[in-house]
KOLRO-802449 format. One record per residue (C-alpha): z, x, y; residue in one letter. Coordinates in steps of 0.1 Angstrom, whole numbers, m for minus. Example, Ala and Ser with C-alpha at 12.3 -4.5 7.8 and 13.67 -1.06 7.14 Angstrom:
BEGIN
78,123,m45,a
71,137,m11,s
***
This chain:
BEGIN
1083,516,1224,m
1064,544,1240,i
1035,539,1216,d
1027,507,1196,p
1019,529,1166,r
1053,544,1166,s
1075,534,1136,c
1112,524,1138,e
1137,548,1124,c
1175,553,1121,l
1197,583,1127,s
1203,603,1096,s
1241,599,1102,g
1237,562,1093,l
1222,569,1059,d
1256,565,1042,i
1244,550,1008,f
1220,577,995,s
1230,607,974,a
1215,642,975,p
1190,652,949,n
1204,670,918,t
1187,701,905,k
1184,701,867,i
1157,726,861,d
1178,758,862,i
1210,760,842,e
1223,794,853,s
1212,827,868,g
1225,862,869,k
1215,897,879,w
1208,921,849,h
1211,958,855,e
1184,980,841,y
1187,1017,837,h
1159,1043,838,p
1142,1051,805,i
1133,1085,819,s
1154,1115,828,n
1166,1117,865,l
1172,1155,864,d
1136,1166,860,s
1122,1153,892,g
1096,1134,872,a
1088,1097,879,p
1117,1073,873,i
1106,1045,849,e
1121,1011,841,f
1112,987,813,y
1120,950,812,m
1113,932,780,s
1099,896,783,g
1115,885,750,a
1136,854,752,g
1134,823,772,e
1147,835,806,e
1124,836,837,y
1126,863,863,l
1133,856,900,d
1117,888,914,l
1122,878,951,a
1159,880,946,q
1158,913,928,s
1166,948,942,f
1171,984,933,f
1199,1010,940,t
1199,1047,942,v
1228,1072,945,r
1216,1105,961,a
1229,1135,979,k
1214,1164,999,i
1219,1200,987,l
1208,1235,998,n
1177,1246,979,s
1199,1268,957,d
1219,1238,946,g
1251,1245,966,t
1266,1219,990,n
1254,1218,1026,i
1278,1227,1054,a
1294,1199,1074,d
1275,1211,1105,a
1242,1217,1088,a
1213,1203,1109,n
1197,1183,1081,v
1195,1146,1073,g
1172,1119,1059,p
1143,1103,1076,v
1146,1066,1085,n
1145,1041,1057,n
1156,1069,1034,f
1158,1048,1002,l
1122,1038,1003,h
1110,1071,1016,s
1123,1088,984,l
1093,1073,965,f
1057,1080,974,s
1043,1055,950,q
1057,1026,929,i
1035,1013,900,d
1040,979,885,v
1024,966,853,s
1027,933,835,l
1020,934,797,n
1002,967,803,g
981,956,832,k
986,973,865,r
991,949,894,v
1000,974,922,s
982,997,945,q
976,1032,930,p
981,1052,962,a
1009,1075,974,a
1016,1057,1007,v
1046,1036,997,n
1069,1049,1024,p
1046,1037,1051,y
1043,1003,1037,r
1080,999,1034,c
1086,1013,1069,y
1061,991,1086,l
1073,960,1068,e
1109,966,1077,n
1101,976,1113,l
1079,945,1120,l
1095,919,1098,s
1132,921,1108,y
1150,917,1141,g
1182,932,1155,t
1206,913,1133,d
1190,925,1101,a
1187,961,1113,q
1224,961,1121,k
1235,946,1088,s
1217,946,1054,h
1190,971,1063,l
1218,997,1068,l
1222,998,1030,s
1188,1016,1027,c
1198,1040,1055,q
1178,1023,1082,w
1186,1036,1116,r
1159,1036,1143,l
1150,1070,1157,d
1155,1074,1195,t
1121,1069,1213,p
1108,1103,1225,g
1132,1123,1203,h
1119,1116,1168,f
1119,1152,1157,e
1154,1162,1170,s
1175,1172,1140,c
1206,1183,1159,d
1236,1166,1143,v
1261,1177,1171,s
1271,1154,1199,d
1244,1170,1220,a
1217,1158,1196,g
1193,1134,1213,s
1182,1114,1182,n
1210,1089,1176,n
1194,1073,1145,g
1191,1107,1128,f
1227,1116,1137,k
1240,1084,1121,h
1220,1090,1089,r
1229,1127,1087,a
1266,1118,1091,k
1265,1097,1059,s
1253,1127,1039,f
1276,1153,1056,k
1289,1180,1033,g
1266,1168,1004,s
1284,1135,1000,k
1269,1112,975,s
1256,1080,991,v
1248,1047,974,d
1218,1029,988,m
1203,994,980,l
1172,976,991,g
1144,952,982,k
1113,962,964,l
1083,961,988,h
1058,950,961,l
1033,922,961,d
1048,904,931,l
1083,908,943,f
1074,893,977,s
1064,858,964,q
1089,831,954,s
1076,819,920,k
1095,828,889,y
1079,851,864,l
1072,835,830,l
1091,846,799,n
1071,866,774,g
1058,891,800,v
1069,927,797,d
1073,945,830,m
1073,982,837,r
1080,999,870,l
1073,1036,877,r
1088,1053,908,f
1070,1085,918,v
1092,1109,939,r
1082,1120,974,s
1083,1156,984,k
1117,1167,998,d
1100,1180,1029,a
1087,1145,1036,f
1120,1125,1033,c
1143,1152,1049,l
1144,1164,1085,m
1156,1199,1092,a
1145,1230,1111,a
1138,1248,1079,t
1126,1238,1044,n
1158,1250,1027,d
1172,1217,1014,f
1165,1193,986,k
1174,1157,975,v
1191,1151,942,v
1191,1116,927,i
1222,1111,906,e
1218,1075,896,k
1192,1047,898,a
1193,1011,887,s
1172,980,889,l
1188,946,893,f
1166,918,881,i
1176,881,886,r
1173,863,853,r
1172,825,851,l
1182,803,822,k
1161,772,824,l
1166,737,811,n
1148,735,777,p
1128,706,788,s
1112,727,815,v
1103,754,791,i
1086,729,768,v
1068,713,797,a
1055,747,809,h
1043,756,774,a
1024,724,772,s
1008,728,807,a
998,764,798,l
976,751,770,m
955,734,797,k
956,758,826,r
970,792,837,n
1002,799,857,a
992,810,892,i
1011,834,914,y
996,836,949,p
1003,870,965,i
998,888,998,r
982,919,984,r
989,949,1006,v
966,978,1007,d
976,1009,1026,v
951,1037,1030,k
949,1069,1051,s
921,1090,1065,f
920,1119,1088,t
905,1127,1123,i
900,1164,1127,p
915,1183,1156,a
893,1185,1187,g
878,1151,1182,n
878,1124,1209,r
866,1095,1189,s
866,1078,1155,l
839,1054,1142,d
848,1042,1107,k
825,1017,1089,d
830,999,1056,n
868,999,1058,l
871,974,1030,f
849,966,1000,l
840,929,997,g
870,908,1007,q
881,910,1043,t
919,911,1052,p
940,885,1069,r
960,911,1088,r
956,948,1097,v
980,973,1112,l
968,1006,1126,v
990,1036,1134,a
985,1073,1138,l
1006,1103,1128,v
1000,1140,1127,t
986,1153,1094,n
1014,1178,1091,q
1041,1151,1093,a
1021,1129,1069,f
1018,1157,1043,s
1054,1165,1045,g
1070,1190,1069,a
1108,1192,1073,s
1106,1198,1111,d
1082,1168,1116,k
1091,1131,1115,n
1066,1112,1093,p
1074,1080,1112,y
1067,1093,1146,r
1037,1070,1153,l
1022,1086,1184,q
997,1071,1209,n
976,1103,1211,f
963,1091,1245,d
942,1063,1229,i
923,1044,1256,n
900,1023,1234,h
906,1007,1200,i
886,979,1183,s
886,965,1148,l
856,944,1142,q
849,923,1111,v
812,913,1108,n
807,924,1144,g
835,902,1158,e
866,916,1175,d
898,895,1171,v
907,900,1208,f
872,892,1220,g
869,927,1235,k
884,961,1226,p
919,970,1237,l
920,996,1265,s
955,1009,1268,p
966,1035,1293,n
996,1055,1281,f
998,1077,1311,s
1033,1078,1326,e
1018,1076,1361,t
1009,1040,1354,l
1037,1015,1347,g
1031,1002,1312,y
993,1002,1312,g
995,993,1275,y
1012,959,1277,t
983,941,1260,r
984,966,1231,a
1022,962,1229,f
1017,924,1227,n
998,927,1195,t
1031,935,1178,l
1039,898,1183,f
1005,881,1182,s
997,901,1150,g
1030,892,1132,t
1032,854,1140,s
1060,858,1165,s
1042,855,1198,l
1064,839,1225,f
1091,832,1199,q
1128,842,1197,d
1120,866,1168,k
1099,897,1161,g
1101,935,1161,p
1129,951,1182,t
1104,977,1196,i
1107,981,1234,t
1078,988,1258,l
1092,1024,1263,n
1096,1028,1225,g
1060,1017,1219,y
1047,1046,1240,r
1071,1071,1225,n
1069,1069,1187,g
1065,1032,1178,y
1028,1028,1186,c
1013,1002,1162,i
982,980,1167,f
983,947,1149,c
952,926,1142,f
957,890,1128,d
924,876,1115,y
937,841,1105,t
920,815,1127,p
953,799,1138,e
975,831,1137,l
993,815,1107,s
1019,831,1085,d
1027,801,1063,d
1021,797,1026,n
986,784,1029,t
955,804,1021,v
922,806,1039,h
886,806,1028,l
877,839,1011,n
855,859,1034,k
835,891,1028,t
818,915,1052,g
819,948,1070,n
849,960,1089,a
846,987,1115,k
873,1007,1133,l
866,1023,1167,e
891,1046,1184,i
886,1066,1216,r
910,1092,1230,f
915,1102,1266,g
920,1138,1256,t
908,1157,1226,a
932,1158,1196,l
953,1190,1195,v
958,1188,1158,s
945,1168,1128,t
957,1132,1128,v
961,1107,1099,n
952,1071,1105,v
975,1047,1086,i
956,1015,1078,l
979,987,1064,y
959,956,1053,s
970,922,1039,e
948,902,1016,f
951,867,1000,e
949,870,962,n
965,857,930,k
977,868,896,i
973,844,867,e
990,843,833,i
977,823,804,d
994,808,774,s
989,841,754,a
1006,859,783,r
974,877,793,n
975,888,829,v
944,881,851,i
939,893,887,t
912,885,912,d
913,920,929,f
***
């Protein structure tokens, strides 16, 4: 043996007498379609209600929602086949500025109108080429061509290939069915939701000028149908009895990666930003920083809200209790006279998403990073871990510093995406308790 402490073993192919384990806890599972309890025609928020009555548990991680929508002229008539109008990337999720989730009347989601940026960043940084060429297409995901984000020419001469593909789907006001996951904290964890918990979801619409791209603001989006498909599980009665007994002694625990997305502005003419006290109390495990023009962020048809520009940043630092995760600030040089002087900043896309030196990660190229996909990722876990473990809860002051090589021509919005380790608890009386 190589080492005297090494144990003997056999090849798994020789284990011919053992049988695989048999699951007896779940008897059956099916998707149940829920329809809105609100009117789709009014443009008001779309609401869904799921009763917790009965003995079925909910598999939220395997649930999804669908929307059928079309693009019309502002007067309600169909658009021409050659009309230079189409949806922004990730159109399904861009339709809703905010999604509220409540369990038994207690809100467990972020009350901020930045849902499109959360969904866009998570799709962009979590999925590779295979996903972007398959299931992500169902939510109208097509990457914009770097450097041509705001081209809305649908003809063959158009330079934004992603936009042309999306616009073609809606050509002539065709109705398009879209499907996607719910980018919500509770729907991103794998534990099944207890029975007896009523759930309510409220989808708040985005402005048409935000989710459509066109030279003029003469178009609108009409949602014709919306459904929520929740995976319901019928459990073995013995499991339900065991859970009821255990709940008399302790609460059910649902660990979540709580995502908080906020935005603040940097006025035109500024060459720096110093922002203290980014978070109150608990410090995050991961932070993403991106910048977009205020006009695009607020909603302008001729601007792409996902054009994350570099704005000639030459210094960026995110310090927690005075410590920079990189040891010293990043000093990118986005000048085209220097060949990729921002490689270290580009590398944060991988070091900050647990994909450093691995055969996975975002599909953003070096050229794309400079031309519309500029995101700075900061991972504050000691071991750059993305597993299911949690870390010691830390509190402190977080400070963001940004310096620009040239003064800002227009007002800019900073998008700050942060992940925290938290939990949701449910007791035997189905009271919902959160630690955030």
